[in-house]
N, C-alpha and C positions, 0 to 999 in steps of 0.2 A: 504493500500500500504506500501511497504518497503521504505527504505532510501538508497540512494547512498552516500557512504563516500569516498571522495577524499583524499587520505592519502599520505603525503610526507614521503619518506623512506630514509635511509642513502645513501650518495653519495660515501661512501667508508668505513668509520669507523662504525661498527655495533652499537656502543654505542650512535651514534647520532640519536636517535629516542625518541619521547616523550612518557611519561607515558600514555597519552590519546590515542596515536596511538596504543600502545600495547594493551590497553583495548579494543579498537574497533576491532582490528584484532582478538582478542579472541572471541568477541561477535557476529560478523557477521556470516551469513550463508555461504557466498561464497566470495572468493577473486579473482577478475579479474586482471591478472598480465601479464606484457609484456613477461616475460620468466619464466615459472614455476620453472625451475631449480634455477634461481637466487633468487626468492622469497622464495623457499623452504629452502635455506641456512639461510635466515634471520629468518624464522619461527622456524627452528630447533634450532637456537642459543637461542631463547627465549622460547623453549619448547611449541610451539603452533602447534596444529594439526587442519588443516582446509581444506575444499574442494577448490581446485584451478582450475580456468578456464583460459586458454590462451587467451589473447586479445592484439594484437599488430598491427603494421602498415599494415600488409598484411591480417588482418582478414577481412572477407567479411561482408556485411551489415547484413547478417543473424545472425551473432554473436552478433551484437548490438541489433537486434530485440529480440534475445533470452534473453539477459540480461534485457532488458526493460520488457519483459514478466514476468520474474522471480520477478522483482521489483513489478509489478502489482499484482502478486500472494501474495505479503506480505513478500518476502525474503529481508533481508538486505544484501547489497553487498558493498564490499570495492574495489576500483580500485587503483592499485599501478603501478608504473613504475619500471624498474630495479634499478634506482637510482634517487633521487630527487623528485620533485613535478610533478605529472601527469598533462598533458595539456600544458606543456612547452616544445616545440620541441619533442613531442611524440603524439601518437594517442588518448590520454585520452580525449582531447577536443571534439572529435567526439561523444564519448559516453555521455559526459556531456551534449552536445547540444541536443541529442536525448532524454535524460532523462528529461531535462528541458522542451522540447516541449511536453512531455507526462504529464507534470504537476506533476512530482514526486519529492519528497523532496530530496535536495542535501545538504550535510554538508561537509565543508572542515576541514581537520585535518592538520593544518600547520606544515611544517617540513623543512628539508634541501633542498637547491637549489644551484647548482653550480654557477648560475648567481649571487645571492646575496652574496654567500661566497666569490667569487672572487672580487666583487666590494668592499666588506668590508675591504679587505687587499690591495687594489690597491694603496691607497695613492694618488689618483687623484680626482679632483673635479667632483663628479658624482651625483650632485643633479638633473641633467638632462642627459639622455643618450638614445641612440638608440640600441635596441637589434635585432639582425638579425638571431638568431638561428644558424643552420648550413648553411654555404655558399653553393650555388648550385655548383655542380661539373663542369658543362659546361655552359649551356645556362644562360646568364645573369650574369655570374660570374665576368667577367672583368668590366662590367658596375657598378656592386655593389661595387667592390673594388675601382674604381675611385671615386664613391660617398663618400665612407667613408674616403678616403684620403682627400677630400675637406670639410668634415663635420666640423662644428663649435663646435659640441658637441661630447663627448666621444661615441665611438661605441664598443659594446661588441658582440662577437659571439663565437660559439663552432667550434672546428676543430679537425679532427682525426689525429692519428699518421702518417697516410699515406700521408696526404696533408699539414701538418704544414710547412715543409720546402718550399714547392712550394708556399704557401700563403705568407710567409715572403718574399720570393724572388719577388713575384708580387708586394707586397706593396713597396718594395725598388725600383723596376723598375718604378713604377708609381709615384715616387718622395716623398714617405713618409720618413721624416727624423726627426720625433718627438717621444716623449717618448711613449713606449708601456709597458704593463704589461701582461705577459703570465703565467697562473697558470696550473701546470700539476699534476695530481694524487692528487687532493685536499682531505685532511683528511686521506690519505693512508700513508704507511710507506715511500714511495719515493716522498712525496709532495715536489714540487719545484716551486719557483716563479722566473721568469726571468724579469729583468727590463732593458730598454734601447731602442735604435732604432732597426728597423728590421735587420740592418746590424750587430749590436752588438749581438743580440739574435741568429742570424744565426751562428755566429762564436762560441757562447757557445754551441749550439746544436750539432755542428759537432764534438765536443770533447766527446759527450755522446752517450750512447745507448738509442735511443728514444723509449719510451713506453707510453702507456696510452692515455687519451683524454685531450684536451687542452681547456682552456677558455682564449680567447684573448680579451684584452681591449686596444683600441687605443685612446689616448688622443685627445681632440678636437683641431681643427686648431687655 
């Protein structure tokens, strides 16, 4: 049987990749990636030519079965997301579960993660925290926001450019008046870190052209 390699890839700056990750990407038979166009840019940067297979949140179960079949044939497969570590707020975990159930070897190649990158520069006590991934768009959203407003421990989640202002406004309306840290475009040219209350950060964002994805950290109550 082959091996599934779970590889962390850069969250922005293409230099943020390990030597081991580059070696494995060169050695595997196939790379399963969230978006072949995004992964192709990374591979071209490091002059790596490899067969790519699209595997994302809308992939059907047949795609997972196909990858498991290839592993059973003895093929070595790497799974990568567009940015960061697979399995964290992306469909990589579904494939890993199927491969584990098939008793096929899995190896992790640690690498970048927006979660840990943001926590490391937050300057908040984060020895314990709650991670929510992306907040739901509608169902359960307000309930979850109320819970994190009342949480004794720091809470971290991801938010898109389309909803960041709405989220900050909801946090403010639900009575959150303590320190937050919001990281935008981590490791990229326009990397920005905002600190303050939801009201403070909203005021700062209104003076800027908002782009990119955000990592939001709310300090504990």
